[in-house]
Every structure is written in structure tokens, then in C-alpha cells.
mmCIF file as gemmi writes it, N, C-alpha and C atoms, coordinates in Angstrom:
data_model
loop_
_atom_site.group_PDB
_atom_site.id
_atom_site.type_symbol
_atom_site.label_atom_id
_atom_site.label_alt_id
_atom_site.label_comp_id
_atom_site.label_asym_id
_atom_site.label_entity_id
_atom_site.label_seq_id
_atom_site.pdbx_PDB_ins_code
_atom_site.Cartn_x
_atom_site.Cartn_y
_atom_site.Cartn_z
_atom_site.occupancy
_atom_site.B_iso_or_equiv
_atom_site.pdbx_formal_charge
_atom_site.auth_seq_id
_atom_site.auth_asym_id
_atom_site.pdbx_PDB_model_num
ATOM 1 N N . MET Axp A 1 ? -11.265 -3.268 3.846 1 0 ? 1 A 1
ATOM 2 C CA . MET Axp A 1 ? -10.569 -2.051 3.207 1 0 ? 1 A 1
ATOM 3 C C . MET Axp A 1 ? -10.683 -0.857 4.07 1 0 ? 1 A 1
ATOM 4 N N . ASN Axp A 2 ? -9.495 -0.065 4.065 1 0 ? 2 A 1
ATOM 5 C CA . ASN Axp A 2 ? -9.567 1.113 4.861 1 0 ? 2 A 1
ATOM 6 C C . ASN Axp A 2 ? -9.287 2.354 3.851 1 0 ? 2 A 1
ATOM 7 N N . LEU Axp A 3 ? -10.525 2.743 3.386 1 0 ? 3 A 1
ATOM 8 C CA . LEU Axp A 3 ? -10.515 3.86 2.379 1 0 ? 3 A 1
ATOM 9 C C . LEU Axp A 3 ? -9.985 5.123 3.026 1 0 ? 3 A 1
ATOM 10 N N . ASP Axp A 4 ? -10.301 5.285 4.245 1 0 ? 4 A 1
ATOM 11 C CA . ASP Axp A 4 ? -9.774 6.638 4.994 1 0 ? 4 A 1
ATOM 12 C C . ASP Axp A 4 ? -8.253 6.606 4.851 1 0 ? 4 A 1
ATOM 13 N N . SER Axp A 5 ? -7.644 5.442 4.997 1 0 ? 5 A 1
ATOM 14 C CA . SER Axp A 5 ? -6.098 5.553 5.096 1 0 ? 5 A 1
ATOM 15 C C . SER Axp A 5 ? -5.713 5.891 3.599 1 0 ? 5 A 1
ATOM 16 N N . LEU Axp A 6 ? -6.372 5.254 2.671 1 0 ? 6 A 1
ATOM 17 C CA . LEU Axp A 6 ? -5.926 5.461 1.328 1 0 ? 6 A 1
ATOM 18 C C . LEU Axp A 6 ? -6.058 6.913 0.862 1 0 ? 6 A 1
ATOM 19 N N . SER Axp A 7 ? -7.251 7.493 1.337 1 0 ? 7 A 1
ATOM 20 C CA . SER Axp A 7 ? -7.674 8.816 0.928 1 0 ? 7 A 1
ATOM 21 C C . SER Axp A 7 ? -6.687 9.833 1.646 1 0 ? 7 A 1
ATOM 22 N N . LEU Axp A 8 ? -6.351 9.529 2.877 1 0 ? 8 A 1
ATOM 23 C CA . LEU Axp A 8 ? -5.351 10.295 3.571 1 0 ? 8 A 1
ATOM 24 C C . LEU Axp A 8 ? -3.955 10.179 2.952 1 0 ? 8 A 1
ATOM 25 N N . ALA Axp A 9 ? -3.503 9.123 2.453 1 0 ? 9 A 1
ATOM 26 C CA . ALA Axp A 9 ? -2.291 8.952 1.81 1 0 ? 9 A 1
ATOM 27 C C . ALA Axp A 9 ? -2.236 9.823 0.476 1 0 ? 9 A 1
ATOM 28 N N . LEU Axp A 10 ? -3.293 9.716 -0.413 1 0 ? 10 A 1
ATOM 29 C CA . LEU Axp A 10 ? -3.436 10.284 -1.667 1 0 ? 10 A 1
ATOM 30 C C . LEU Axp A 10 ? -3.45 11.948 -1.294 1 0 ? 10 A 1
ATOM 31 N N . TYR Axp A 11 ? -4.131 12.265 -0.31 1 0 ? 11 A 1
ATOM 32 C CA . TYR Axp A 11 ? -4.132 13.739 0.066 1 0 ? 11 A 1
ATOM 33 C C . TYR Axp A 11 ? -2.861 14.246 0.333 1 0 ? 11 A 1
ATOM 34 N N . LEU Axp A 12 ? -2.06 13.483 1.198 1 0 ? 12 A 1
ATOM 35 C CA . LEU Axp A 12 ? -0.734 13.943 1.607 1 0 ? 12 A 1
ATOM 36 C C . LEU Axp A 12 ? 0.167 13.941 0.434 1 0 ? 12 A 1
ATOM 37 N N . LYS Axp A 13 ? 0.075 12.952 -0.557 1 0 ? 13 A 1
ATOM 38 C CA . LYS Axp A 13 ? 0.768 13.073 -1.776 1 0 ? 13 A 1
ATOM 39 C C . LYS Axp A 13 ? 0.508 14.299 -2.644 1 0 ? 13 A 1
ATOM 40 N N . SER Axp A 14 ? -0.701 14.516 -2.655 1 0 ? 14 A 1
ATOM 41 C CA . SER Axp A 14 ? -1.15 15.762 -3.391 1 0 ? 14 A 1
ATOM 42 C C . SER Axp A 14 ? -0.634 16.963 -2.848 1 0 ? 14 A 1
ATOM 43 N N . ALA Axp A 15 ? -0.742 17.075 -1.595 1 0 ? 15 A 1
ATOM 44 C CA . ALA Axp A 15 ? -0.296 18.359 -0.797 1 0 ? 15 A 1
ATOM 45 C C . ALA Axp A 15 ? 1.152 18.474 -1.08 1 0 ? 15 A 1
ATOM 46 N N . THR Axp A 16 ? 1.957 17.456 -0.998 1 0 ? 16 A 1
ATOM 47 C CA . THR Axp A 16 ? 3.402 17.526 -1.083 1 0 ? 16 A 1
ATOM 48 C C . THR Axp A 16 ? 3.756 17.962 -2.525 1 0 ? 16 A 1
ATOM 49 N N . TRP Axp A 17 ? 3.028 17.452 -3.654 1 0 ? 17 A 1
ATOM 50 C CA . TRP Axp A 17 ? 3.296 17.79 -5.046 1 0 ? 17 A 1
ATOM 51 C C . TRP Axp A 17 ? 2.982 19.288 -5.144 1 0 ? 17 A 1
ATOM 52 N N . LEU Axp A 18 ? 1.819 19.748 -4.483 1 0 ? 18 A 1
ATOM 53 C CA . LEU Axp A 18 ? 1.407 21.221 -4.74 1 0 ? 18 A 1
ATOM 54 C C . LEU Axp A 18 ? 2.534 22.07 -4.032 1 0 ? 18 A 1
ATOM 55 N N . THR Axp A 19 ? 3.051 21.538 -2.841 1 0 ? 19 A 1
ATOM 56 C CA . THR Axp A 19 ? 4.034 22.379 -2.17 1 0 ? 19 A 1
ATOM 57 C C . THR Axp A 19 ? 5.235 22.498 -2.931 1 0 ? 19 A 1
ATOM 58 N N . ILE Axp A 20 ? 5.773 21.56 -3.658 1 0 ? 20 A 1
ATOM 59 C CA . ILE Axp A 20 ? 6.951 21.66 -4.4 1 0 ? 20 A 1
ATOM 60 C C . ILE Axp A 20 ? 7.031 22.752 -5.505 1 0 ? 20 A 1
């Protein structure tokens, strides 16, 4: 499992939502 990739994806999603 690549938790780093998952965390990064979730971080980017959160950042996008916060930006909107």
C-alpha cells in the first residue's frame, strides 16, 4: 500500500475544496 500517495491525493482534494 502507498499511504503517501493516498495522503497526497486527499491533501490535494482538501486544498482544492478550500480554494473554491
